[in-house]
Every structure is written in structure tokens, then in C-alpha cells.
PLY file of the C-alpha trace (Angstrom):
ply
format ascii 1.0
element vertex 410
property float x
property float y
property float z
element edge 409
property int vertex1
property int vertex2
end_header
17.55 -15.02 40.90
14.39 -14.72 38.94
13.55 -17.31 36.35
12.72 -16.73 32.56
10.20 -19.16 30.98
8.71 -19.16 27.58
5.28 -20.55 27.42
3.43 -21.73 24.20
-0.29 -22.65 24.49
-2.33 -24.21 21.57
-5.71 -25.60 21.02
-9.33 -24.72 20.28
-9.91 -21.01 20.90
-12.73 -19.84 23.41
-13.50 -16.71 25.21
-11.77 -15.97 28.64
-8.44 -18.00 28.02
-6.09 -15.11 28.38
-7.77 -14.11 31.72
-7.60 -17.64 32.84
-3.85 -17.98 32.14
-2.82 -14.41 33.20
-5.07 -14.86 36.40
-2.89 -17.80 37.58
0.26 -15.90 36.98
-0.99 -12.91 38.72
-1.13 -14.84 41.81
2.57 -15.25 41.74
3.62 -11.71 40.89
4.84 -12.76 37.53
6.08 -10.12 35.17
5.26 -10.23 31.44
8.32 -9.66 29.09
6.51 -10.50 25.81
3.20 -11.77 24.63
1.58 -12.81 21.35
-1.38 -14.65 19.93
-2.88 -15.76 16.65
-6.19 -17.53 15.82
-6.50 -19.31 12.49
-9.79 -21.02 11.92
-10.68 -21.13 15.51
-7.48 -22.75 16.49
-5.20 -20.64 18.94
-1.60 -20.21 19.13
-0.52 -18.14 22.20
2.96 -17.42 23.45
4.00 -15.54 26.48
7.61 -14.92 27.85
7.57 -14.42 31.82
9.76 -13.49 34.53
9.00 -15.47 37.77
10.48 -13.62 40.92
12.88 -15.53 43.10
10.57 -15.52 46.11
7.67 -17.11 43.90
9.79 -20.18 42.51
8.72 -21.59 39.14
7.52 -24.94 40.21
4.21 -23.85 41.64
3.38 -21.48 38.75
4.12 -24.03 36.17
2.10 -26.67 38.11
-0.87 -24.69 38.46
-0.79 -23.50 34.73
-0.36 -27.16 33.66
-3.35 -28.52 35.67
-5.68 -25.69 34.46
-4.60 -25.81 30.63
-5.06 -29.65 30.69
-8.57 -29.08 32.09
-9.26 -26.61 29.17
-7.99 -29.29 26.73
-5.04 -27.14 25.71
-1.55 -28.06 24.65
1.19 -26.37 26.39
5.15 -26.21 26.30
7.39 -24.69 28.97
10.92 -23.76 27.87
13.35 -22.10 30.18
15.45 -19.04 28.63
18.76 -17.85 29.86
19.34 -14.28 30.60
21.97 -14.28 27.95
19.34 -15.44 25.44
16.86 -12.84 26.49
19.35 -10.00 26.41
20.41 -11.09 22.83
16.76 -11.27 21.91
15.97 -7.76 23.26
18.85 -6.16 21.58
17.80 -7.54 18.25
14.26 -6.00 18.62
16.10 -2.57 18.19
17.16 -3.52 14.70
15.50 -1.88 11.70
11.91 -3.13 11.06
10.41 -3.27 7.48
7.18 -4.35 6.14
6.94 -6.77 3.06
3.46 -6.82 1.41
2.39 -9.60 -0.96
-0.57 -8.85 -3.05
-2.27 -11.27 -5.50
-5.70 -12.20 -6.84
-5.25 -15.49 -4.58
-2.33 -16.32 -2.22
-0.47 -19.35 -3.01
2.03 -21.43 -0.90
4.84 -20.93 -3.60
4.55 -17.18 -3.48
5.05 -17.10 0.36
7.90 -19.57 0.04
9.76 -17.41 -2.55
9.23 -14.17 -0.66
10.27 -15.56 2.58
13.41 -17.08 0.86
14.36 -13.66 -0.35
14.17 -12.15 2.96
16.14 -14.87 4.55
18.76 -14.50 1.90
19.03 -11.01 2.55
19.45 -11.40 6.33
15.98 -10.42 7.34
14.17 -12.36 9.94
10.28 -12.60 9.79
8.74 -11.38 13.12
5.06 -11.78 12.30
2.79 -12.63 9.38
-0.72 -11.24 9.02
-3.51 -11.35 6.63
-5.05 -8.11 5.93
-7.44 -9.03 3.37
-10.72 -10.74 4.36
-10.92 -14.52 4.37
-11.43 -15.70 0.87
-14.29 -17.62 -0.60
-13.62 -21.01 -1.98
-14.89 -19.56 -5.34
-13.06 -16.32 -5.27
-13.93 -13.54 -7.89
-11.68 -12.53 -10.77
-11.29 -8.73 -9.12
-10.61 -9.96 -5.53
-7.41 -8.71 -3.64
-5.58 -11.11 -1.31
-2.88 -9.63 0.75
-0.47 -11.11 3.43
1.89 -8.59 5.30
5.22 -9.86 6.62
6.91 -7.71 9.46
10.70 -8.35 9.12
13.80 -7.42 11.33
17.46 -6.80 10.07
19.49 -4.52 7.76
19.76 -5.61 3.99
23.30 -5.44 2.98
22.20 -4.42 -0.60
18.62 -2.88 -0.59
18.63 -2.33 -4.41
19.44 -6.01 -5.07
16.61 -6.98 -2.42
14.18 -4.73 -4.43
15.41 -6.13 -7.79
14.91 -9.73 -6.55
11.25 -8.96 -5.31
10.55 -7.25 -8.61
11.71 -10.30 -10.48
9.56 -12.85 -8.67
6.65 -10.35 -8.76
6.75 -10.57 -12.70
7.31 -14.38 -12.75
4.44 -14.99 -10.41
2.13 -12.23 -11.42
2.01 -10.71 -7.99
2.70 -7.48 -6.58
5.22 -7.15 -3.76
6.09 -3.90 -1.47
9.18 -3.33 0.79
9.04 -0.30 2.82
10.40 0.58 6.17
7.77 0.31 9.12
8.17 3.93 10.21
5.93 6.31 12.23
4.45 7.68 8.79
3.32 4.40 7.48
0.00 4.66 8.86
-0.04 8.31 9.35
-0.23 9.46 5.65
-2.71 12.31 5.26
-2.77 13.19 1.46
-2.84 11.14 -1.76
-2.12 12.76 -4.99
-2.98 10.91 -8.39
-2.02 11.32 -11.97
-5.32 11.10 -14.01
-4.79 9.63 -17.41
-4.08 5.81 -17.22
-4.17 6.17 -13.49
-7.41 7.19 -12.17
-9.00 6.54 -15.62
-8.48 3.85 -18.17
-7.52 6.26 -21.05
-5.25 9.00 -22.20
-7.74 11.88 -22.75
-5.35 13.48 -25.50
-5.67 10.31 -27.39
-9.37 10.38 -27.32
-9.42 13.96 -28.46
-7.02 13.04 -31.21
-9.31 10.43 -32.31
-12.32 12.99 -32.63
-9.86 15.16 -34.59
-8.88 12.43 -36.99
-5.27 12.45 -35.87
-5.48 9.46 -33.47
-2.49 7.46 -34.63
-0.16 10.50 -34.73
-1.05 11.53 -31.33
-0.93 7.97 -29.87
2.59 7.41 -31.15
3.83 10.57 -29.46
1.99 9.73 -26.30
3.41 6.30 -26.09
7.03 7.71 -26.63
6.53 10.19 -23.75
5.16 7.94 -21.35
8.11 5.62 -22.08
10.44 8.62 -21.18
11.81 8.74 -24.70
10.47 12.37 -25.26
10.51 15.50 -23.13
6.98 15.79 -21.88
6.44 19.49 -22.51
7.79 19.25 -25.96
5.77 16.27 -26.80
2.62 17.83 -25.32
2.99 20.85 -27.30
3.30 18.82 -30.51
0.25 16.75 -29.72
-1.69 19.72 -28.59
-1.07 21.55 -31.91
-2.60 18.61 -33.89
-5.95 19.28 -32.18
-6.31 22.69 -33.57
-9.69 23.37 -34.82
-11.48 20.63 -32.70
-15.13 21.44 -31.93
-15.41 22.30 -28.09
-18.84 20.13 -28.28
-16.85 16.82 -28.40
-15.38 17.42 -24.76
-18.61 16.50 -22.97
-19.08 13.19 -24.78
-15.41 12.29 -24.08
-15.91 13.01 -20.33
-19.15 10.87 -20.18
-17.38 7.78 -21.65
-14.37 7.86 -19.45
-14.02 4.57 -17.39
-12.53 4.59 -14.10
-9.61 2.01 -13.59
-10.10 -1.01 -11.39
-10.54 -0.18 -7.73
-10.21 3.75 -8.25
-13.77 4.46 -6.78
-13.47 2.01 -3.94
-10.21 3.61 -2.98
-11.27 7.20 -3.29
-14.33 6.46 -1.17
-12.12 4.74 1.54
-9.74 7.49 1.71
-12.44 9.93 2.14
-14.16 7.80 4.91
-10.85 7.60 6.72
-10.18 11.16 6.50
-7.57 11.74 3.77
-7.19 14.52 1.47
-6.90 13.78 -2.33
-5.73 15.65 -5.34
-5.31 15.20 -8.98
-2.14 16.32 -10.43
-2.32 15.89 -14.22
-0.54 16.49 -17.40
-4.08 16.19 -19.00
-6.75 18.63 -18.99
-8.77 20.52 -16.46
-12.20 19.90 -18.14
-11.80 16.23 -17.42
-10.23 16.46 -14.11
-13.09 18.67 -12.79
-15.48 16.14 -14.09
-13.70 13.54 -11.82
-13.56 15.84 -9.10
-17.34 16.36 -9.06
-17.86 12.67 -9.41
-15.51 11.38 -6.75
-15.24 14.52 -4.44
-11.67 15.10 -4.97
-10.20 18.06 -2.85
-7.74 19.52 -5.13
-7.28 19.45 -8.96
-4.29 20.91 -10.99
-4.23 20.18 -14.76
-3.64 21.92 -18.07
-6.24 24.39 -19.34
-7.13 23.58 -22.80
-7.42 27.09 -24.64
-10.63 27.40 -26.47
-11.55 30.47 -28.79
-15.03 30.75 -30.69
-15.88 27.09 -29.69
-12.63 25.74 -31.28
-9.66 24.24 -29.64
-6.76 26.49 -30.46
-3.89 23.78 -30.06
-2.48 25.61 -27.08
-2.40 25.68 -23.32
-3.76 28.65 -21.32
-1.20 29.15 -18.58
1.69 27.08 -17.21
2.00 23.39 -18.45
1.77 20.84 -15.79
4.66 18.54 -16.46
6.57 16.41 -14.25
8.60 19.06 -12.19
5.42 21.08 -11.81
3.74 17.91 -10.41
6.40 17.59 -7.93
6.19 21.31 -6.94
2.35 21.16 -6.52
2.63 17.99 -4.29
4.88 20.06 -1.88
2.61 22.99 -2.02
-0.55 21.05 -1.18
1.39 19.23 1.80
2.39 22.76 3.09
-0.98 24.03 2.77
-2.39 20.94 4.63
0.26 21.37 7.32
1.76 17.81 6.74
5.39 16.63 5.87
5.91 15.16 2.41
6.56 11.76 4.26
2.88 11.74 4.83
1.99 12.05 1.16
1.15 9.14 -1.19
1.84 9.97 -4.94
0.36 7.45 -7.67
1.09 7.58 -11.37
1.94 5.55 -14.42
4.28 7.81 -16.72
7.67 9.11 -16.88
6.57 12.44 -16.01
5.14 11.16 -12.72
8.57 10.10 -11.51
9.48 13.55 -9.99
6.13 13.52 -7.69
6.67 9.75 -6.92
10.28 10.48 -5.52
9.01 13.37 -3.44
6.34 11.51 -1.82
6.65 9.42 1.44
5.09 6.47 -0.48
5.43 6.66 -4.29
3.49 3.94 -6.34
3.97 3.37 -9.93
0.50 2.14 -11.08
0.49 -0.38 -14.16
3.26 1.64 -15.30
5.70 1.43 -18.13
8.95 -0.58 -17.67
11.23 2.38 -17.00
8.69 3.76 -14.39
8.20 0.67 -12.64
11.96 0.00 -12.35
12.65 3.65 -11.20
9.80 4.04 -8.61
10.31 2.46 -5.15
6.88 0.61 -5.31
4.62 -0.51 -7.87
1.26 -2.19 -8.49
0.80 -3.90 -11.76
-1.50 -6.72 -11.22
-4.36 -5.43 -9.16
-6.47 -2.37 -8.82
-5.93 0.96 -7.39
-7.50 -0.02 -4.09
-4.61 -2.32 -3.30
-2.96 0.85 -2.07
-5.02 0.56 1.08
-3.01 -2.49 2.03
0.41 -0.84 1.41
-0.80 1.83 3.97
-1.38 -1.13 6.35
-5.07 -1.07 6.63
-7.08 -4.24 7.00
-10.07 -4.87 4.82
-12.39 -4.98 7.75
-11.10 -1.62 8.81
-11.90 0.01 5.45
-15.37 -1.42 5.34
-16.21 -0.23 8.69
-15.00 3.33 7.71
-17.20 3.15 4.52
-20.22 2.13 6.53
-19.84 4.84 9.19
-19.35 7.37 6.50
-22.56 6.39 4.81
-21.20 4.94 1.61
0 1
1 2
2 3
3 4
4 5
5 6
6 7
7 8
8 9
9 10
10 11
11 12
12 13
13 14
14 15
15 16
16 17
17 18
18 19
19 20
20 21
21 22
22 23
23 24
24 25
25 26
26 27
27 28
28 29
29 30
30 31
31 32
32 33
33 34
34 35
35 36
36 37
37 38
38 39
39 40
40 41
41 42
42 43
43 44
44 45
45 46
46 47
47 48
48 49
49 50
50 51
51 52
52 53
53 54
54 55
55 56
56 57
57 58
58 59
59 60
60 61
61 62
62 63
63 64
64 65
65 66
66 67
67 68
68 69
69 70
70 71
71 72
72 73
73 74
74 75
75 76
76 77
77 78
78 79
79 80
80 81
81 82
82 83
83 84
84 85
85 86
86 87
87 88
88 89
89 90
90 91
91 92
92 93
93 94
94 95
95 96
96 97
97 98
98 99
99 100
100 101
101 102
102 103
103 104
104 105
105 106
106 107
107 108
108 109
109 110
110 111
111 112
112 113
113 114
114 115
115 116
116 117
117 118
118 119
119 120
120 121
121 122
122 123
123 124
124 125
125 126
126 127
127 128
128 129
129 130
130 131
131 132
132 133
133 134
134 135
135 136
136 137
137 138
138 139
139 140
140 141
141 142
142 143
143 144
144 145
145 146
146 147
147 148
148 149
149 150
150 151
151 152
152 153
153 154
154 155
155 156
156 157
157 158
158 159
159 160
160 161
161 162
162 163
163 164
164 165
165 166
166 167
167 168
168 169
169 170
170 171
171 172
172 173
173 174
174 175
175 176
176 177
177 178
178 179
179 180
180 181
181 182
182 183
183 184
184 185
185 186
186 187
187 188
188 189
189 190
190 191
191 192
192 193
193 194
194 195
195 196
196 197
197 198
198 199
199 200
200 201
201 202
202 203
203 204
204 205
205 206
206 207
207 208
208 209
209 210
210 211
211 212
212 213
213 214
214 215
215 216
216 217
217 218
218 219
219 220
220 221
221 222
222 223
223 224
224 225
225 226
226 227
227 228
228 229
229 230
230 231
231 232
232 233
233 234
234 235
235 236
236 237
237 238
238 239
239 240
240 241
241 242
242 243
243 244
244 245
245 246
246 247
247 248
248 249
249 250
250 251
251 252
252 253
253 254
254 255
255 256
256 257
257 258
258 259
259 260
260 261
261 262
262 263
263 264
264 265
265 266
266 267
267 268
268 269
269 270
270 271
271 272
272 273
273 274
274 275
275 276
276 277
277 278
278 279
279 280
280 281
281 282
282 283
283 284
284 285
285 286
286 287
287 288
288 289
289 290
290 291
291 292
292 293
293 294
294 295
295 296
296 297
297 298
298 299
299 300
300 301
301 302
302 303
303 304
304 305
305 306
306 307
307 308
308 309
309 310
310 311
311 312
312 313
313 314
314 315
315 316
316 317
317 318
318 319
319 320
320 321
321 322
322 323
323 324
324 325
325 326
326 327
327 328
328 329
329 330
330 331
331 332
332 333
333 334
334 335
335 336
336 337
337 338
338 339
339 340
340 341
341 342
342 343
343 344
344 345
345 346
346 347
347 348
348 349
349 350
350 351
351 352
352 353
353 354
354 355
355 356
356 357
357 358
358 359
359 360
360 361
361 362
362 363
363 364
364 365
365 366
366 367
367 368
368 369
369 370
370 371
371 372
372 373
373 374
374 375
375 376
376 377
377 378
378 379
379 380
380 381
381 382
382 383
383 384
384 385
385 386
386 387
387 388
388 389
389 390
390 391
391 392
392 393
393 394
394 395
395 396
396 397
397 398
398 399
399 400
400 401
401 402
402 403
403 404
404 405
405 406
406 407
407 408
408 409
């Protein structure tokens, strides 16, 4: 009978250790059943599960490894594994796998403790913990993003309660937590579609237009109720637009020039372009301003409302079909079909109630700094960080996105 042995090695990391250890095993025709390594602050933790064939016997292998590892000043532990233990473990590897992403300005021990307590309470076992963000400075900046990713296995008995638990502690600790299936699509997204107002830009353009028209308070009140989901979007949009009748076309350029991008928006778009993603704006706002962003950021597709203008004045009407929530969802599917990708490969990002239809159609729907109704209804949300935190939800490491930007010449 062959023997199964789990070997754990720890100590100061140095080049060539894996070659040294496996080279000794190779002399005895050892089979590798599992292997893993982590290095934190130049300290190595290395584990390997091996099968030693009957003809080799375990004693010579372990003896040679022990002598060599001792010479390398490494600590080692050997543990025999029964066939039953191995079979149970191997079958467990076939259980569903999920990714829990913890995003914060600065990762604290309490955050990890509470996230891991929730996974344990819902019957999920942590397989692996990885830091996706770069090592932080001891004097971190205010806009920094820190990210830790947990790979967990198991089947939660009540996924909605699990999500509610994560949402609760995220609000308490001012962090963002995402829970998603670790599927083939996770790092194979190809298209990202964005709402514009209060998502890509830090403003509601129709409110800016209303200020210029002298009806700011009236329009802002209707906008807020629409974003909260209290009013039908198309109806509220028509009401707000009618109040802009007579506004001079000349004010549009000034508004476009003063629009501010939301935190992380430019970095996210540049990174997505460098990594080969296609991007789109699907907005209930206006094409004039969406085109301005398209030219600035290199967005591939733009769909928004055409502000009707006659004799240099806003008429208070839209030319053509209104881009409401349902139209956004339709456009998402149309662009995906045009790009020859499945909707599971689409990421959608928005903040208002009219974004929920497209968020539900996308493989990854993200409510960004959203109203409570939207945040509770969407599968994922980012409330405390910038838009570029989405890169971590896809699974990219900071070093990978930086390399992509450098190669693309940004």
C-alpha cells in the first residue's frame, strides 16, 4: 500500500526551495496530490500532500527531507493521512466555491474576524485568503483601497440571509463586502456598462440644467424621489424636462466643462481599456454630456436621451425614445449580442432605481453609492470606495492592473 503524507514547511524564503524539496521527492517516484505556498514579509509557509509508492517506503524520503530542510534552517512537520481522510477531503473539493471580497480604506483585524465568523455560521469553509491590493504604506492616503479576498467552499443554507448579514456588518464597519460564485465568468467579463449621473460623474445633469433655468429646487426634489424609486422614471423625467423649456443652449458647454468624475472613474476606465474590455454609457441623462465623457475617456458605446433644441432653446422635450430602466436593460443585451458575448460576461454599474433592470441582467451588477432601495435590491454594492474597486470584484490584483496600464502607455 502507498502512504499519504502531509508536509508543512515554514521559515525564511529563498530562491530554489521548491526545486530542492521536490528534487529529493523525485528520487523516490513520489506523486503530488496537492501543493500550496504563501509568502508574507519574506516568511514562507509551504504545504504539500504526497503519495509515496509502496516500493519506495516513507522512511528514506522523510529522512532525506528532514536532513536537507534542517540544513536550510527550515521548520518542517510530517503528518500521515489516511485514505479515508483523503477521500473525504477530495470529495469536499467538489462543493460549490464562492469568493468573498472585503474592500476597505484600511483592513483591520475586526473586519476579517467578523467576515470569517459569518462564513463559518453559514457553513462555508475558507480555503484560501489572498491580498489583492498592494502592500500598504504605514502612512496610508485617504483614497487608498485595501482588498482581501476569501475563497470559500460549501453551500449556504440561506443565501439571502448570508447576504443580509454581510450588508449589515458592511454598514456597521464602513466597508464593502461582495459575495459571488467563483465561476468561469468571473475573470472572463468583457463588457462594462455604466449609468452616467451620480455614477461616472458626481452630479445629476438635469439638476445642473435646472439650476441654470432657475427651477433647481423643483427639479431636484423630483429627481430624488425618482432615484429612491418613489416615482416612475419616464413620468418624472418628462415632468422635470418640461420645467427646462426655454433654457438657452449656450449653457450646456459650461455645465459639461465643470462636471467632476467620481472617485476612481478615470482609473477604472483606463484600466479596463488596457485590459481589453469594452465600455458603454447607458444613461437616463443626455447625449450631449455622455458624448463629452466618451471623448474624454474613450468609451465605446453611448446611449442616452437626446435633448431637443429649437432655435437655440431647450424645448422641454426629448427627441426619440426615452432611455428608462427597461431600455437600459434592453441596450445591455443588444450590445452584448453585438460583441458576441453572453450577459454573464457583462458588468453593469448604477446608482438609481432605474438602473435595477440592467443590474439584474448583468453577470455582475454593482450598485455604486446607491440609494437604500437600490443597495438592498442589487446583488453587489460599493458604498465606501471609488469606482476602481470594481477591478477587485473581477479578481484583478493591483499589480496586474498597473502592468496593464504601463503596457498600454497610460
